[in-house]
C-alpha positions as CSV (number, residue, x, y, z in Angstrom):
1,M,7.4,11.8,-36.3
2,L,10.2,10.6,-38.5
3,I,9.7,8.9,-41.8
4,F,12.5,6.9,-43.5
5,L,13.5,9.1,-46.5
6,K,16.3,8.0,-48.9
7,S,18.4,6.7,-46.1
8,P,20.4,3.4,-46.1
9,P,18.1,0.5,-45.1
10,L,17.9,0.2,-41.4
11,L,15.5,-2.7,-41.5
12,G,14.4,-4.8,-44.4
13,H,13.2,-2.6,-47.3
14,A,9.7,-4.1,-47.2
15,I,9.4,-3.5,-43.4
16,E,10.5,0.2,-43.8
17,E,8.0,0.7,-46.7
18,T,5.2,-0.8,-44.6
19,I,6.1,1.4,-41.6
20,N,6.1,4.4,-43.9
21,I,2.6,3.5,-45.2
22,G,1.3,3.1,-41.7
23,I,2.6,6.6,-40.8
24,K,1.4,8.3,-43.9
25,R,-2.1,6.7,-44.0
26,K,-2.4,6.8,-40.2
27,C,-3.8,3.2,-40.5
28,E,-3.5,0.3,-38.0
29,V,-0.5,-1.9,-38.4
30,I,0.2,-5.4,-37.1
31,L,3.8,-5.9,-35.8
32,K,5.4,-9.2,-35.5
33,I,8.1,-8.8,-32.8
34,W,10.8,-10.9,-31.3
35,E,10.3,-10.6,-27.6
36,D,11.6,-12.7,-24.6
37,G,12.7,-15.5,-26.9
38,R,9.5,-15.9,-28.8
39,T,7.4,-14.1,-31.5
40,N,4.6,-11.8,-30.4
41,V,2.0,-10.0,-32.5
42,R,0.8,-6.5,-31.6
43,G,-1.6,-4.2,-33.4
44,G,-2.1,-0.5,-33.2
45,M,-1.3,2.9,-34.8
46,I,2.3,4.0,-35.2
47,E,2.8,7.1,-33.1
48,N,6.5,7.8,-33.5
49,V,9.7,6.3,-35.0
50,D,12.9,7.5,-33.4
51,L,15.8,6.7,-35.7
52,Y,18.4,7.9,-33.1
53,R,17.1,5.6,-30.4
54,R,16.0,3.0,-33.0
55,T,12.6,2.7,-31.5
56,L,9.0,2.6,-32.7
57,Q,6.0,3.7,-30.5
58,L,2.8,1.9,-31.1
59,D,-0.5,3.1,-29.7
60,D,-3.1,0.4,-29.0
61,P,-6.2,0.2,-26.7
62,F,-4.0,-0.6,-23.7
63,G,-1.7,2.4,-24.1
64,L,1.6,3.5,-25.8
65,H,4.3,0.8,-26.2
66,T,7.8,1.2,-27.3
67,F,9.6,-1.4,-29.4
68,Q,13.2,-1.7,-30.7
69,L,13.4,-1.5,-34.5
70,D,15.8,-4.4,-34.5
71,D,13.2,-6.6,-32.8
72,I,10.6,-6.1,-35.6
73,I,10.3,-9.2,-37.8
74,D,7.4,-8.2,-39.9
75,V,4.9,-5.3,-40.4
76,T,1.4,-5.5,-42.0
77,A,-0.6,-2.4,-42.7
78,T,-4.4,-2.8,-42.5
79,E,-6.7,-0.6,-44.6
């Protein structure tokens, strides 16, 4: 599992920070994603962030889903 560490911002700074919080605390996150020309909201636990492929894997009750980092509009960490 990769965590953004002192690298140039790949996403907005607030989004990167929230992804890091979700990884470190292993808490559920809510992603707002641009998908098929509209905004979708997905919730689950972050399983992996692959900076080389620029993807994030989210585990929810329906399985493991992969999203492109560039498609993420917003991230909210739940406590």
